[in-house]
C-alpha positions in Angstrom: -0.2 0.1 0.3 1.6 3.2 -1.0 0.5 7.3 -0.9 0.6 8.9 -4.3 -0.9 11.4 -5.9 -2.5 12.3 -8.4 -4.1 14.5 -10.8 -7.5 15.0 -12.9 -7.8 15.4 -16.3 -11.1 15.2 -18.9 -12.7 14.5 -15.5 -11.2 11.4 -14.8 -7.9 10.4 -12.7 -4.9 9.8 -13.9 -3.3 7.0 -12.3 0.3 5.3 -13.3 0.8 3.1 -15.4 1.4 0.1 -12.2 -1.8 1.1 -10.4 -2.9 -2.3 -12.3 -6.8 -2.8 -13.4 -9.3 -3.0 -10.5 -6.9 -2.2 -7.9 -9.7 0.0 -4.8 -8.0 3.1 -4.1 -8.6 5.9 -1.7 -9.4 9.9 -3.6 -9.3 12.7 -1.2 -10.5 15.8 -3.0 -11.5 19.3 -1.3 -14.2 21.0 -1.4 -14.8 24.6 -1.7 -13.8 25.2 2.1 -10.7 23.2 1.3 -9.1 20.4 3.3 -8.2 21.9 7.0 -7.5 19.2 10.0 -8.5 20.0 14.0 -5.1 21.1 15.8 -5.8 18.0 16.8 -5.4 15.6 14.0 -2.6 18.0 12.3 -0.9 16.7 15.8 -1.7 13.0 15.1 -0.5 13.5 11.3 2.4 15.0 12.2 3.4 12.3 15.0 2.3 9.5 12.3 4.5 10.3 9.8 6.9 10.5 12.2 6.3 7.0 12.7 7.3 6.5 9.9 10.1 8.5 8.7 12.1 6.4 11.9 10.9 3.2 10.3 8.0 2.1 12.6 5.9 0.4 10.0 4.2 -2.0 8.4 3.4 -2.8 5.1 -0.2 -2.9 3.9 -0.1 -6.8 3.1 1.0 -7.3 6.8 -1.5 -5.2 7.6 -4.5 -7.4 5.8 -2.7 -10.3 7.5 -3.2 -9.3 10.7 -6.8 -8.0 10.2 -7.7 -12.0 8.6 -5.9 -13.3 11.7 -8.0 -11.1 14.0 
């Protein structure tokens, strides 16, 4: 699992060619008010990014395997 940034062209999301057909994706799009996080959510996101940068994470496949076992 990964996070990528893409653009919409002619009303379609333009994904990189290595994203296979049938892949489920999540799309976050700003509305008229824009995209805002509360101070608490921003701090939580910042902490999570620091964990990722330090190598404290598991792959998406590992997460899915753990969820299946639970």
